[in-house]
N, C-alpha and C positions, 0 to 999 in steps of 0.2 A: 077496137081496131085502130091501128095507127096508120094514117095516110097523110103523107106530105110533111116534109121537114122545112122549117123556115130557118135560113142561115143569115145571121147578122154578122157581117164581116167587120173586123176592127183593123187597127194598124194602118197600113198604107191604103186600105180600102175603106177607111173610116166613114161610116155613114151609109154604106151601100147595103142593100138587102137583096137576097136571092132566094127564091122559093125552090129548094133543091129538088123536090119530087112533084112539081106541078103536073108533069105528064102522067104520073101515077094516079093522081087525083082525077084527072080527066078520063083516064082509062077505066078507073073504078066506077065513075059515073056512067060511062057508056055500057059497062057490063052489068049495071043495075045494083052494084054494091050499096049504093045509097041513092036516094031520089034527088030531085031538083032542090028541095028544101034543105036536105043534108049538105049538098054541094054549096048552097048559098050560106049555110052556117059556117062551113069551113072557110070560105072566102071572107066572111064577116070577121071571124076570129083572127085570121091573118091580118086583116086591116086594123083590128083593134090592137094587136100586139105591136105592129110597126108604128102606130100612132103614138104609143106610150114611150117612144124612144127619147133620149138615150137611156139604156139600162146601165146603171153604174156597175163597175167591176171591182171597185176598191183599189184599183191600180192607176187611176187617172194621173196621179202626181209622180209616178215612177219615171225615172230617167236613167239611162245607161250611165254607169259610173265612168268618170273621165279616165280613170287608171286602166280600164279594160281596153284590150287591143285584140285584133283578130287572131284566132288560133292558127298556128302554122299547119300546113298540110303535111301528111306523112310523106317520107321520101319516095314511096312507091305509089303515090296517088294516081299516077297515070296507067298503072297496070290493072287490067280487068281481072 
């Protein structure tokens, strides 16, 4: 069973961590899907993963090419 997604945010949020489905884990615990030990194991794994940061992406040295410019908006961009 998959319960709880850990989201490691990059870019402008570099370094921040958010547990996307923490409320699902809490509800599953209340419903008896897993016991207190299972919940503790999930929390311990979350802590282990976040302690091993940063996870390299292979793109740490990439920079926006200087010749790139913003793309123009289409002429009817304001029409819904």
